[in-house]
C-alpha positions in Angstrom: 67.9 106.9 298.2 70.6 104.3 298.4 69.3 100.7 298.6 72.1 98.0 299.6 71.8 94.5 301.1 73.5 93.4 304.5 74.0 89.8 306.2 73.0 91.9 309.4 71.4 94.7 310.9 73.5 97.8 311.2 74.5 99.6 314.0 73.0 103.1 314.8 69.6 104.6 314.9 67.2 103.1 312.5 63.3 101.9 312.1 63.1 98.1 311.8 60.7 96.9 308.9 59.4 93.5 309.5 57.5 92.0 306.3 54.3 90.1 307.3 52.1 88.1 304.9 48.4 88.1 306.0 46.7 87.1 309.0 47.0 88.2 312.5 50.7 89.2 313.4 51.3 86.1 316.5 54.8 86.7 318.0 56.1 83.7 316.6 56.0 85.4 313.1 58.2 88.3 314.5 61.2 86.4 314.1 63.8 89.8 314.2 62.4 90.6 317.6 63.4 89.2 321.0 60.4 87.1 322.7 59.3 89.9 325.2 58.9 93.0 322.1 57.8 89.8 319.8 54.5 89.8 322.3 54.3 93.3 322.8 54.6 94.1 319.0 52.0 91.3 318.1 49.4 92.6 321.0 50.0 96.3 319.7 49.8 95.5 316.1 46.3 93.7 316.8 45.2 96.5 318.7 45.5 98.4 315.3 43.6 95.8 313.4 47.0 95.3 311.3 46.1 92.0 309.4 48.8 91.8 307.0 46.9 93.3 303.7 49.6 94.4 301.2 50.4 97.7 301.7 49.3 98.1 305.1 51.1 99.4 307.9 51.5 99.0 311.5 53.7 101.6 313.2 54.7 100.8 316.7 57.3 101.8 319.5 58.8 98.8 320.9 61.6 99.3 323.7 64.0 101.8 322.4 63.1 101.2 318.3 60.6 102.0 316.0 59.3 99.1 314.2 57.1 99.3 311.4 55.1 95.5 310.4 54.0 96.2 306.6 51.7 93.5 304.9 52.5 91.4 302.2 49.0 90.1 301.4 49.1 86.3 300.5 53.0 87.1 299.7 52.7 85.5 296.2 52.7 88.2 293.8 55.1 90.9 293.0 53.0 93.5 292.8 51.9 92.9 296.7 55.6 93.3 297.7 55.8 96.5 295.4 52.9 97.8 297.3 54.5 97.1 300.5 57.6 99.3 299.2 55.7 101.9 298.4 53.6 102.3 301.7 56.9 102.1 303.5 58.0 105.1 301.7 54.9 106.9 302.1 55.0 106.5 305.6 58.6 106.9 306.7 60.1 109.3 304.0 59.8 112.3 305.9 60.7 110.6 309.7 63.5 108.2 309.3 67.1 108.3 307.7 67.1 104.6 307.7 65.0 101.8 306.8 65.9 98.3 307.6 63.7 95.6 306.0 64.6 92.1 308.0 63.4 89.1 306.0 65.0 86.8 308.6 62.6 83.7 309.1 60.6 84.9 305.9 60.7 82.7 302.8 60.2 84.8 299.7 62.1 85.2 296.6 65.1 87.3 295.3 62.5 88.7 292.7 60.0 89.7 295.0 62.4 91.3 297.5 63.7 93.4 294.2 59.9 94.0 294.1 60.0 95.5 297.1 62.9 97.8 296.8 61.5 98.7 293.2 58.4 100.0 294.8 60.3 102.0 297.6 62.7 103.5 294.4 59.7 104.5 292.6 57.5 106.0 295.2 60.7 108.2 296.6 61.0 110.0 293.7 60.2 113.8 294.2 61.4 117.0 292.4 62.0 119.9 295.0 64.4 121.9 292.9 62.0 124.9 292.5 60.6 124.8 296.1 62.7 127.1 298.0 60.9 127.6 301.1 60.0 124.0 302.4 59.8 123.7 306.3 61.8 121.3 307.6 59.0 118.8 308.5 58.2 118.9 304.9 61.7 117.8 303.3 62.2 114.1 302.9 65.3 112.9 305.1 65.6 109.3 304.0 69.0 108.1 303.0 68.9 104.4 302.9 67.1 101.4 303.1 69.2 98.0 304.2 67.9 94.6 303.4 68.7 91.9 305.5 68.5 88.2 305.3 67.2 88.7 301.5 68.8 85.4 300.5 70.7 84.5 297.3 70.0 86.8 294.2 68.4 89.2 295.4 70.6 92.2 295.3 71.5 91.1 291.7 67.9 90.9 291.1 67.5 94.4 292.4 70.2 95.5 290.2 68.1 95.2 286.9 65.0 96.6 288.7 67.2 99.7 290.0 68.0 100.3 286.3 63.9 100.5 285.7 63.4 102.9 288.5 66.3 105.2 287.0 64.3 105.0 284.0 60.8 105.9 285.4 62.9 108.5 287.1 64.1 110.0 284.2 60.5 110.4 282.8 59.3 112.2 285.6 61.9 114.7 285.7 61.2 115.2 281.8 57.5 115.5 282.6 57.4 117.7 285.6 60.2 120.2 284.1 58.0 123.4 283.1 58.0 124.2 279.2 60.6 127.1 279.8 62.9 124.3 281.1 62.0 121.5 278.8 61.8 122.5 275.1 62.9 120.4 271.9 66.2 121.5 272.2 66.8 121.2 275.9 65.4 117.7 275.7 67.8 116.9 273.7 70.8 117.8 276.1 68.7 116.1 278.7 69.0 113.0 276.9 72.6 113.1 276.3 73.6 111.1 279.4 72.2 108.4 277.9 75.5 107.9 276.0 77.3 107.0 278.9 74.9 103.8 278.9 75.9 103.0 275.5 72.9 104.8 273.7 73.5 105.8 270.4 71.9 109.4 269.8 71.0 111.1 266.3 69.4 114.3 266.3 67.4 116.0 263.3 67.2 119.7 263.1 64.8 121.5 261.2 66.7 122.0 258.2 67.6 118.3 257.9 63.6 117.6 258.8 62.7 119.8 255.7 64.9 118.1 253.2 63.2 114.9 254.0 60.1 116.6 253.7 58.6 116.4 257.2 56.1 118.9 256.7 53.6 117.8 258.9 55.8 117.8 261.7 57.1 121.1 261.1 53.7 122.4 260.4 53.1 122.1 263.9 56.4 123.9 265.2 56.2 126.8 262.8 54.6 129.1 265.3 57.0 128.3 268.1 60.2 130.2 268.5 61.7 127.1 269.8 62.7 124.9 266.8 61.6 121.5 266.3 64.0 118.4 266.9 63.7 114.6 265.9 65.6 112.4 268.6 66.9 109.1 267.8 67.7 106.8 270.6 69.2 103.4 270.0 70.1 100.6 272.0 71.8 97.7 270.1 71.8 94.9 272.6 71.7 92.3 270.0 72.1 91.7 266.4 68.2 91.0 265.5 66.2 93.7 263.6 65.2 96.3 265.5 61.8 97.5 267.2 60.7 101.1 267.2 59.3 103.2 270.0 57.8 106.2 269.1 56.7 109.1 271.3 54.9 112.4 270.9 56.7 115.1 272.2 54.8 118.3 272.6 56.9 119.9 275.1 53.9 122.7 275.6 50.2 122.7 273.6 48.5 125.6 273.5 46.4 124.2 270.6 47.8 126.7 268.2 45.3 128.5 266.7 42.5 126.3 267.7 43.7 127.6 271.2 42.8 125.8 274.4 40.9 127.0 277.1 43.1 129.0 279.8 42.2 127.3 282.5 44.3 124.0 283.4 46.4 125.1 280.1 49.6 124.8 282.5 49.0 121.1 282.5 50.4 121.0 278.6 53.7 120.8 279.7 53.1 117.3 280.2 51.8 116.8 276.3 55.5 115.5 275.7 54.9 112.1 278.0 54.6 109.6 275.0 58.4 110.9 274.4 59.2 110.9 278.0 58.4 107.7 278.4 60.4 106.2 275.3 63.6 108.3 276.9 63.0 106.4 279.9 62.5 102.8 278.7 65.6 103.6 276.4 67.5 104.2 279.9 66.2 101.6 281.4 66.7 99.1 278.6 70.4 100.6 278.6 70.9 100.4 282.1 70.0 96.7 282.6 72.0 95.8 279.0 68.8 94.2 277.2 69.6 91.5 274.7 67.7 93.6 271.9 67.4 95.9 269.5 65.5 98.9 270.0 65.2 102.3 268.6 63.8 104.9 270.2 62.2 108.2 268.2 60.6 111.5 269.8 59.1 113.9 267.7 60.0 117.3 269.7 57.9 120.4 268.8 56.0 123.3 270.7 52.3 124.3 269.9 52.3 128.0 269.7 49.9 130.2 268.2 51.8 133.2 266.7 51.3 135.4 263.0 53.3 132.1 261.5 51.4 129.4 263.0 49.7 127.2 260.8 46.1 127.6 260.1 42.9 125.7 260.4 42.3 125.0 256.9 46.1 124.4 255.4 46.7 121.6 253.7 50.5 119.9 254.7 52.5 117.5 252.8 53.7 114.4 255.0 57.2 112.7 255.0 55.2 109.7 253.4 53.9 111.7 250.5 50.2 112.0 251.7 48.7 115.4 252.3 46.7 116.4 255.0 44.1 118.8 255.8 44.3 120.6 259.2 41.3 121.0 260.4 42.2 121.7 264.0 45.5 122.9 265.0 45.0 121.4 268.6 44.9 117.9 266.7 48.5 118.2 266.5 50.3 115.2 268.1 49.3 112.6 265.3 50.9 115.5 262.8 54.1 114.7 264.8 53.7 110.9 265.0 53.0 110.3 261.5 56.5 111.8 260.1 58.0 110.3 263.0 56.6 107.0 262.2 57.7 107.4 258.3 61.3 108.3 259.2 61.7 105.3 261.2 60.3 103.2 258.7 62.4 104.5 255.8 65.6 104.8 257.7 65.4 101.8 259.3 63.2 99.3 258.0 61.5 98.5 261.3 58.8 95.7 261.1 57.3 96.4 264.5 56.4 100.0 266.2 54.9 100.6 269.1 53.7 104.6 269.3 52.8 106.6 273.0 51.2 109.7 273.1 48.9 111.9 275.3 46.7 112.1 272.3 43.2 112.6 273.0 40.6 113.9 275.5 38.3 111.7 274.2 40.4 108.8 276.1 39.9 110.3 279.0 36.5 110.7 278.7 36.5 106.9 277.7 38.5 105.7 280.4 39.4 108.5 283.3 42.9 107.6 284.5 42.5 104.2 285.3 43.6 102.7 281.7 45.4 103.8 278.7 44.1 103.4 275.2 45.6 100.4 272.8 44.8 100.3 269.2 46.7 97.8 267.0 46.6 96.3 263.4 47.9 93.0 265.0 46.2 91.0 267.4 49.4 88.9 268.5 51.1 92.4 269.4 48.2 93.8 271.0 48.4 90.7 273.5 51.7 91.0 274.4 51.3 94.6 275.1 48.2 94.0 276.8 50.1 91.2 279.0 53.2 93.6 279.4 50.8 96.2 280.8 48.9 93.8 283.3 52.5 92.6 284.5 54.1 95.8 284.9 50.9 97.6 286.2 50.7 100.5 283.5 47.4 99.0 282.5 45.8 99.2 279.1 42.2 98.7 277.2 42.3 97.6 273.7 40.0 99.7 271.4 38.8 98.7 267.9 40.0 100.0 264.5 38.0 99.6 261.1 37.1 101.0 257.8 33.8 102.8 259.0 36.0 104.9 261.2 38.8 105.3 258.7 36.3 107.2 256.3 35.5 109.7 258.8 38.8 111.2 258.4 38.6 111.6 254.8 39.0 115.3 253.2 37.4 116.7 250.3 40.6 118.3 249.2 43.4 116.6 250.3 44.1 112.8 251.3 43.0 113.1 254.9 41.9 115.4 257.4 43.7 115.5 261.3 40.2 115.3 262.9 36.7 113.4 262.3 33.7 114.1 264.3 33.3 114.4 267.9 32.3 110.9 268.4 35.0 108.2 268.4 37.9 111.0 268.6 40.4 108.4 270.0 39.6 106.2 267.5 39.8 108.3 264.1 42.9 109.8 265.8 44.5 106.0 265.9 42.8 105.4 262.2 45.1 109.0 261.1 48.3 107.3 262.5 47.4 103.7 260.8 47.6 105.5 257.3 51.5 106.1 257.8 51.9 102.5 258.6 53.5 100.4 255.9 52.5 97.1 254.9 53.8 94.3 256.6 54.6 96.4 259.4 53.0 95.3 262.9 51.8 98.5 264.7 50.5 99.5 268.0 49.5 103.2 269.3 49.0 103.5 273.1 46.9 106.6 273.8 47.9 107.8 277.3 46.4 111.1 277.9 45.0 110.2 281.2 48.2 108.3 282.3 51.2 110.4 282.5 49.9 112.8 285.3 48.1 112.0 288.7 46.3 114.6 290.7 46.4 112.2 293.6 49.2 110.0 295.1 49.6 105.9 294.0 51.5 103.1 294.9 54.3 104.2 293.2 54.6 107.9 292.6 53.1 111.4 294.3 51.0 113.7 293.1 52.4 114.7 289.5 54.2 112.8 287.2 53.9 108.9 287.1 56.5 107.8 284.7 53.7 106.0 282.8 55.0 103.7 280.1 58.5 102.9 280.8 57.8 100.1 282.6 55.2 98.6 280.0 58.0 99.0 277.3 60.2 97.4 279.2 58.5 94.3 280.0 57.4 94.0 276.6 60.9 93.7 275.6 61.9 91.4 278.4 59.1 89.0 277.5 59.0 89.1 273.7 62.6 90.7 272.4 64.9 89.0 274.6 63.0 85.3 274.9 
């Protein structure tokens, strides 16, 4: 779907969209329509009980054309505009080739017009690559959105928003693909196109990781025929010290020898959602030429149970030199993250790290699918991320850390074990990762287990991959690394 801006409505067939703030749609508020049509549309919308709530739509046929009135609520928030854009796509994606959104007579800002376009672009994403028997009525036909009367600066604002939409779409693609298509090597290949945006790419293979002592990450991968990779994406948009985003990239998780139940295991193709979010965020930052220095690290493995797989009770040596007793091979994400975090600290000397991972089922028990969990060793960083989460819509909730939880992962034969007791499972997982964060480094861990995939459609996504995390990271960079 293409978004473009115009001074006047185009010729030809299209559906006309009129955005309205809250309140009854009197004819005088329908500036793009002629007097008779405006009066008819107002009466029809009133009969349909349309009052301009954010995302509400009145679907009317006036004269020879289709009119969609879309509500903006009170009109003073980007989120209302974004919701309106998403609602328009849900309504018209399968029925209209062109939507013309006419802001004539509407007082708004360039950023809010861009927010509406962003909501539309995000909600428009679908992945029908493997659906060979879709009926014509099930296929999307929407090709273009034309925005009229948006005012000065809207097109430039949209250019930045489009970069974010592209990054979210890339994350959705990676998360949606099945595990026979996306595995460590092919994940790396998909990311090669980021070079065209100016992203520097480095890839470590298993031999290189072994020389560096990454026994924790490699232990997870040793049961799979798909070799592990460490993917490093660097965007140097400024000369500032780098900040690191580290993503868990378990491209399929059977649980290993501690195998998961068969029911629902197909969902574990999205256990690389953290790495997917990092890749998408790096695309967004490069696409909008962010004035920041960011290093994205994706620890990519597949967790399988063959005769060479690591066993419960094995002890592995991490790159940090700390030893880990593997109690449960299904607690593998933290084993991947700890070596990736050590690598980026030792190689690039970063002083701020944010990691993202679909890490624990306990997080879904605690928060369901409404919030991700945030853990941090620095209140300032935690506050910045919570603020970015609120603005972006990728919502997070902070959890505690502490010595009492940390003691729960002490091992009698190694420096630590990879799981604690059942209670506080998300917290002990975070405490595990914290042991690999060096003194003086600000660190936050985002457990997004309930957020990367949805069983129902949302404002900016259909059922399936949500693209969660990309907009949060982008907003964090925009507000605190580019200021």
